[in-house]
Structure formats: structure tokens, C-alpha cells
C-alpha positions in Angstrom: 0.0 0.0 0.0 1.2 3.5 -0.8 2.2 5.4 2.3 1.9 9.2 2.4 3.0 11.6 5.2 1.2 14.9 5.8 3.1 17.4 7.9 0.7 19.9 9.4 -2.9 19.4 10.5 -4.3 22.8 9.7 -7.1 23.2 7.2 -4.8 22.3 4.3 -3.2 19.3 5.9 -6.5 17.9 7.3 -8.1 18.3 3.9 -5.3 16.5 2.1 -5.2 13.7 4.6 -8.9 13.2 4.3 -8.9 13.0 0.5 -6.0 10.5 0.5 -7.6 8.3 3.2 -10.9 8.3 1.3 -9.0 7.1 -1.8 -7.6 4.1 0.1 -4.1 5.5 0.7 -2.5 5.0 4.0 -1.9 8.4 5.6 0.3 9.5 8.6 -0.3 13.0 9.8 2.3 14.9 11.9 1.1 18.0 13.9 3.3 19.9 16.3 0.3 21.3 18.2 -2.0 19.3 20.5 -5.0 20.9 18.7 -5.7 20.6 15.0 -6.5 23.6 12.8 -3.3 25.6 12.4 -4.0 29.3 12.5 -7.8 28.6 12.4 -8.1 26.5 15.6 -9.8 26.7 19.0 -7.8 27.9 22.1 -8.5 27.2 25.7 -7.3 29.7 28.3 -8.3 29.9 31.9 -11.4 27.8 31.3 -12.5 29.9 28.3 -12.8 28.4 24.8 -12.4 30.7 21.8 -11.1 30.7 18.2 -7.7 32.2 17.8 -9.2 34.5 15.1 -12.4 35.4 13.4 -12.0 33.7 10.0 -14.5 34.9 7.4 -16.4 32.2 5.6 -18.5 32.9 2.5 -21.0 30.9 0.5 -18.5 31.1 -2.4 -16.2 28.8 -0.4 -17.6 25.8 -2.3 -14.8 23.3 -1.5 -14.6 24.1 2.2 -18.4 23.9 2.6 -18.6 20.6 0.6 -15.9 19.1 2.9 -17.6 20.4 6.0 -20.9 19.1 4.9 -19.4 15.6 4.2 -18.1 15.4 7.8 -21.2 16.3 9.7 -24.5 14.5 10.0 -27.1 15.3 7.4 -29.8 17.8 8.7 -27.5 19.0 11.5 -25.6 21.8 9.9 -22.6 23.1 11.9 -23.0 26.6 10.5 -25.6 29.2 9.9 -26.0 30.8 6.5 -27.1 34.4 6.3 -27.5 36.9 3.4 -24.7 39.4 2.9 -24.9 42.3 5.3 -22.5 45.0 6.0 -23.5 47.0 9.1 -21.6 49.7 11.0 -21.7 49.6 14.7 -24.3 51.8 16.3 -23.4 55.5 16.6 -20.7 55.3 13.9 -19.7 58.6 12.5 -19.7 57.2 8.9 -22.4 54.6 9.1 -23.3 52.0 6.5 -26.1 49.5 6.4 -26.1 47.2 3.4 -28.2 44.0 3.1 -28.4 41.8 0.0 -32.0 41.0 -1.1 -33.0 37.6 -2.6 -32.3 38.3 -6.2 -30.2 36.5 -8.9 -26.5 37.4 -8.9 -25.1 40.0 -9.5 -28.4 41.9 -9.2 -28.5 41.2 -5.5 -25.3 43.2 -4.9 -26.4 46.1 -7.1 -29.7 46.2 -5.3 -28.0 46.1 -2.0 -25.9 49.1 -2.9 -28.9 51.0 -4.3 -30.9 50.4 -1.1 -28.0 50.9 1.3 -28.2 53.5 4.1 -25.2 55.8 4.5 -24.6 56.5 0.8 -26.2 59.4 -1.1 -27.6 59.0 -4.6 -24.4 60.0 -6.5 -22.3 57.7 -4.4 -24.7 54.8 -5.0 -24.6 55.4 -8.8 -20.8 55.5 -8.7 -20.6 52.3 -6.6 -23.1 50.3 -8.7 -21.5 51.3 -12.0 -18.0 50.4 -10.7 -19.2 47.0 -9.4 -21.1 46.2 -12.6 -18.1 47.1 -14.7 -15.6 45.0 -12.7 -17.9 42.0 -12.2 -18.4 41.5 -15.9 -14.9 42.7 -17.1 -11.9 40.5 -17.7 -8.9 40.2 -15.4 -7.4 43.2 -13.7 -3.7 44.1 -14.3 -1.6 42.0 -12.0 0.5 45.1 -11.0 -2.5 47.2 -9.9 -3.3 47.8 -6.2 -6.8 48.0 -4.7 -6.3 51.7 -4.0 -5.6 52.3 -7.7 -8.5 50.1 -8.7 -11.0 52.2 -6.6 -9.3 55.6 -6.9 -12.1 57.1 -9.0 -14.7 56.2 -6.5 -16.1 58.9 -4.1 -14.1 59.1 -0.9 -16.9 57.8 1.3 -17.6 54.8 -0.9 -13.9 53.9 -0.7 -13.8 54.4 3.1 -16.9 52.6 4.2 -17.3 50.0 1.4 -14.4 48.9 -0.8 -11.5 49.5 1.6 -13.1 47.6 4.6 -14.0 44.7 2.2 -10.3 44.7 1.0 -9.0 44.4 4.6 -11.6 41.7 5.5 -10.9 39.6 2.4 -7.1 40.1 1.8 -5.8 41.1 5.3 -3.6 43.6 3.4 -3.8 47.5 3.3 -5.6 48.7 0.1 -2.6 50.8 -0.9 -0.5 47.7 -1.4 -3.1 44.9 -1.8 -3.5 43.1 -5.1 -6.4 44.4 -7.2 -6.5 41.2 -9.3 -7.0 39.0 -6.2 -9.6 41.5 -4.8 -11.5 41.4 -8.1 -11.4 37.6 -8.1 -13.0 37.5 -4.7 -15.7 39.8 -5.8 -16.4 37.8 -8.9 -16.6 34.5 -7.0 -18.8 36.1 -4.3 -21.2 38.1 -6.6 -21.5 36.2 -9.9 -22.9 32.8 -10.4 -25.1 31.6 -7.5 -26.4 34.4 -5.4 -25.7 32.3 -2.3 -22.0 32.8 -3.0 -22.1 36.1 -1.1 -23.8 34.6 2.0 -22.0 34.9 5.3 -21.3 31.5 6.8 -21.4 31.7 10.7 -20.0 28.6 12.4 -22.1 27.1 15.2 -19.0 25.3 16.5 -15.4 26.3 17.0 -13.1 26.2 14.0 -11.3 23.0 15.0 -14.6 21.2 15.4 -15.8 22.6 12.1 -13.4 20.8 9.8 -9.9 19.7 11.0 -11.0 17.6 14.0 -13.7 15.5 12.2 -11.5 15.2 9.2 -8.7 13.6 11.3 -11.3 11.4 13.0 -12.3 10.2 9.6 -8.7 9.6 8.7 -8.2 7.4 11.8 -11.4 5.5 11.0 -10.1 4.7 7.6 -6.9 3.3 9.0 -4.7 6.3 9.0 -2.4 7.6 11.8 -2.6 11.0 13.4 0.4 12.1 15.5 -0.4 15.3 17.4 2.1 17.1 19.7 4.7 15.6 17.4 7.4 18.0 16.3 9.1 17.3 12.9 12.7 18.5 12.8 13.5 17.7 9.2 12.6 15.8 6.1 14.8 14.2 3.4 14.2 12.7 0.0 15.7 10.1 -2.3 14.6 8.8 -5.7 12.6 6.0 -4.0 11.1 7.6 -0.8 10.8 10.6 1.5 11.7 10.4 5.1 10.4 12.3 8.1 12.5 12.8 11.3 10.9 13.9 14.6 12.3 15.5 17.7 12.6 12.1 19.4 15.0 11.2 16.5 12.7 8.6 15.1 12.6 8.5 11.3 9.9 7.0 9.0 10.0 6.5 5.2 7.0 7.3 2.9 6.3 7.1 -0.8 5.2 10.7 -0.9 5.1 13.7 1.4 2.8 16.7 1.7 4.2 19.8 3.4 1.1 21.6 4.8 2.9 23.9 7.2 3.1 27.7 7.1 5.7 28.9 4.5 7.8 30.4 7.3 8.6 26.8 8.5 9.7 25.4 5.2 13.3 26.7 5.1 14.0 24.8 8.4 12.3 21.6 7.4 13.6 21.4 3.8 17.3 22.3 4.4 18.3 18.8 3.4 16.5 18.7 0.1 18.6 20.5 -2.6 15.8 20.3 -5.2 13.6 22.5 -3.0 16.2 25.2 -2.8 14.6 27.6 -5.3 11.2 27.4 -3.5 12.7 27.8 -0.1 14.7 30.8 -1.1 11.7 32.5 -2.6 9.6 31.8 0.5 12.3 33.4 2.7 11.4 36.7 1.0 7.7 36.7 2.0 6.4 39.5 4.0 3.5 38.8 6.4 0.5 40.6 7.8 -0.6 40.3 11.5 -4.1 39.8 12.9 -4.9 40.8 16.5 -8.2 39.6 18.0 -9.3 41.0 21.4 -11.9 39.0 23.3 -14.2 40.5 26.0 -16.8 38.7 28.0 -19.8 40.6 29.5 -22.2 39.4 32.1 -25.0 41.3 30.4 -27.8 40.5 28.0 -29.3 43.9 27.3 -27.0 44.8 24.4 -29.6 45.3 21.8 -28.2 42.6 19.7 -31.5 41.3 18.4 -30.7 41.8 14.7 -28.9 39.1 12.7 -25.7 41.1 11.8 -22.9 38.6 12.6 -20.3 41.4 12.5 -20.2 45.1 12.7 -17.8 47.6 11.2 -15.8 49.8 13.5 -13.9 53.0 12.7 -10.4 51.4 12.8 -9.3 53.2 15.9 -8.1 50.6 16.7 -10.6 47.8 15.9 -12.0 47.3 12.4 -14.7 44.7 13.1 -16.6 43.5 16.1 -18.2 40.0 16.3 -20.8 39.3 19.0 -21.2 35.8 20.3 -23.9 34.6 22.7 -22.4 32.3 25.4 -23.9 29.2 26.9 -24.3 31.0 30.3 -26.4 33.8 28.8 -23.6 36.3 28.6 -22.0 37.8 25.5 -18.6 37.9 24.0 -17.3 40.7 21.8 -14.4 39.7 19.6 -12.7 42.7 18.0 -10.4 42.2 15.0 -7.5 44.4 14.0 -6.1 43.3 10.6 -2.9 44.2 8.8 -1.8 46.6 11.4 1.7 46.3 12.8 1.4 47.6 16.3 4.2 48.1 18.8 2.1 49.2 21.9 1.5 47.0 24.9 -1.5 44.8 25.3 -3.0 46.6 28.2 -3.2 49.9 26.3 -4.6 48.1 23.3 -7.3 46.4 25.5 -8.3 49.7 27.0 -8.4 51.6 23.7 -10.6 48.8 22.1 -12.9 48.6 25.1 -13.4 52.4 24.9 -14.0 52.1 21.2 -16.8 49.6 21.4 -18.2 51.4 24.5 -19.1 54.3 22.2 -21.6 52.1 20.4 -22.8 49.8 23.2 -23.6 50.4 26.9 -21.2 47.9 28.4 -20.4 46.9 32.0 -16.8 46.0 33.0 -15.8 42.8 31.2 -15.6 39.6 33.3 -12.7 38.4 31.2 -10.6 39.7 28.4 -7.8 38.3 26.3 -5.6 39.3 23.3 -4.4 36.9 20.6 -1.9 38.3 18.1 -0.7 36.3 15.1 2.3 38.2 13.7 2.4 36.0 10.6 -1.3 35.4 10.2 -1.2 35.6 6.4 1.2 36.6 3.7 0.9 40.1 2.5 -1.4 39.8 -0.6 0.5 42.3 -2.8 1.0 42.2 -6.5 4.7 41.4 -6.1 4.2 38.6 -3.6 1.4 37.1 -5.6 3.7 36.9 -8.6 6.4 35.2 -6.5 3.8 32.6 -5.3 2.4 32.0 -8.8 5.9 31.2 -10.1 6.7 28.8 -7.3 6.6 25.0 -8.1 4.0 23.2 -6.1 6.1 20.0 -6.1 9.7 18.9 -5.7 10.2 15.2 -6.5 8.2 13.2 -4.0 7.3 16.3 -2.0 4.2 18.3 -2.6 3.2 21.7 -1.0 -0.2 22.6 0.5 -1.3 25.7 2.2 -3.3 28.9 1.4 -0.1 30.4 -0.2 -0.3 27.7 -2.9 -3.4 29.2 -4.4 -2.3 32.8 -5.1 -5.3 33.6 -7.3 -7.2 33.8 -4.0 -6.2 35.5 -0.7 -4.8 33.5 2.2 -8.2 32.1 3.3 -9.6 28.8 4.6 -10.9 28.1 1.1 -7.5 28.5 -0.4 -6.1 26.1 2.2 -8.7 23.5 1.5 -8.3 23.8 -2.3 -4.5 23.4 -1.9 -4.9 20.3 0.2 -7.3 18.7 -2.2 -5.0 19.5 -5.2 -1.9 18.0 -3.6 -3.8 14.9 -2.6 -5.3 14.5 -6.1 -1.9 14.6 -7.7 -0.7 11.8 -5.4 -3.8 9.8 -6.1 -3.2 10.2 -9.9 0.3 8.7 -9.4 -1.2 5.9 -7.2 -3.7 5.0 -9.9 -1.1 5.2 -12.7 1.2 2.8 -10.8 
């Protein structure tokens, strides 16, 4: 039987392992963390469970949703599907309220802009004409930034519509973000099936949504899952690929899928000369951080009876706030700060953020608060870096790469991670069938 190792049990690695196991290939997964999910996993701290970040899921994430649906019992969906809505937090200086009606795509987007509150008539005309033009047009120049793409839009349309969407989708400032990737996200979300722009709100934590049940399925199909297992290096010959762990044990496999973050590959692949070009290119990558601040409130009168899963903030410092009802009847506010390299201390950031959301909601003193910062949450989705990633080989001999960075036509999202895992697994399955 063909044996394949998958290093990394994030969304890419878990997806690759599941596809391989379902094809009858023996899979061994190595994961350094005790919890699966990579940068989209659940964290437990002082008795509190929370996701390490608020990862946006859209109806256009066809591969992710198909895999999630295949892992959960029929009729018991682990997520809630809501129509697109962009809502500013109450009392925002520049407020926006945009909700997509039930119309065929892309009419639902155009109607949402036309009926939006917070934009005047001329701004709506400018926004709808821009959206219509770019949704039906060909590809955008690979060298163009999002700021250049929307520079002719009225200032308020840029500030409260296109630029927040850019930050949310690409985790990269508009002045350097890739316009071609942004346009691709808009096309996938607002053309084709109108449900592509739906907001997907998980009912379970991110680990339980896909990685954990995927690994359970791998085990049930005869695969091995080694968590809390640190891989120190890999090597490759013409006949196999070997994995060495911290305990100095070494195992040989027919093929290997590297599904770790790109920042880990230079260390892991130092003994594979054929991977030198890819490794050296990955060393040049620049990353963007995401900071998520969690606040628990022993209070239920927050006026959160609408269905808006997230609210836009003014960016000083938070950009989005997500409200979550807790099992004890309390509420949790998770505030996201994307693509913002901050040097201040956590205490000052907590106070500034709490003051910010306090302008929109009457809040008591939080019963618990916590900050999670991922300094390398995603690669910076710039035209230059997208070009580097597009030119990278996705394979080196018996070694395949998987991860959101392997799908540069999309931003670094959960969907890109799942697609990359599926693609790597399918290439190995093709070789298995050919043999």
C-alpha cells in the first residue's frame, strides 16, 4: 500500500489527509500542536474556549463547505447561512447599512448598494456602476493595487465599502493589496449563484468545524494522526521521502505533503537540494498580522437582536466586532485588527478597544478579556508577492506543497487552504492510480 505523510494538521493538511484516506491510501499525519486547525483553531485559556481569530467564511467557499458538509450528520448543519450584510456599529460617524436581497447574482449586490443606508444618490450610482463594470470585465492588471482600482470612487464609498472589504478579504492594506485578487474574490462572491455572497457563521469552534472531524475520519479509515509531534527535518531520495521527529525517530514514505506555514519550510527542507529555489523564494515573503481581542460581558441587554454577525468599526483601533452569545447567557465581543503592525503594549490596546466599542454599546466591566496576536497570520497579498507565489513550483520530486499560499489567485483564506490540500492529494492519487 502506498504510504503518504502529511506534515501539518491545519485546514490544508487535514483536507489533504482526508482526500487521501478516502481514496484508500495510508496516511500518517504529523502535527506539532496538540490541537488541530493551524491558524484557524480553538484555544482554551483559563477555562475559556475561543477561536484564535475570526476567520470569514463565504458561501462562495464551495470546496470548504462541501468538505464540512461531508463530515457532519445530514440535517445538523454546523454553520448558519445568512445573506450578505455590512453593518456599521451603532453611533458610527460614517455609518453604512447594506443588506443583499433575494435576487439573482449580481443583481442582489447592485440592489444592496442602491438600497444601502449611509450613501447618497451619486455615491450609489458610482458604486453600482463600478461594481457592474468589474464584475463583468476581464482580469485586472496583476500590477494594480486596490487603491488604484477604486481611486475614482467617491471618498466615502472607498472608506466605508471597498477598503473595509479589502481588509476583510485580503488582510492587506488597500494601498499595497493586489487588485486582481480582490476582483477575483468579488467575482466569486457576486457572480454565479447568489448564495456565494452569503455569510457562513460557524455554530461550533473552527477546530470542530473541519480539522478535527477530518482527522477522526482519517483514523477510522486506517490512517495515523500524531499530534504534539514536532518534525525536525525531512529528506528525500529517488525512492522515498523520510520524516525525522524530535525524538530522533525516522519514518519513510512514498510521498510527502508539506502543509505547514511557508515560514517553517526553510528549516524543514534544508536537506532537500531540489527544493532550494522554492525555499529561497519563501524566505522573502512579508507577512501581515491579525490581532483579536476577546471581551466577555455578564450582560444580556446589548440590543443585539438583529442578525448582523459582525459590525464595522472606525479602525481606531478595531476594524470589526463580532458578537457571540455564550452558553451562560452572557455575551462575548471579539474585535479584530487586521494588517496593522502595532508596537504598543496589550494593556493599552485592550483599554483603547474597550473604549471604542463602548461608544456604540452600553457595556459593563468585562468579566474576562484576552488578546491573541498572530504576527504572521497571512502573507501580505501584494502584486509582487502574488507573482512570487504564482511562479513557485507546487512539487519537488516526491514532495508536494499545500497551504493557502499555494493558491495565489485567492487571498490567504480557509478556502485556499482546503483547495491546496485537495489539489496536492489528487496529484498523489493520480500517481497511485497510474502505478
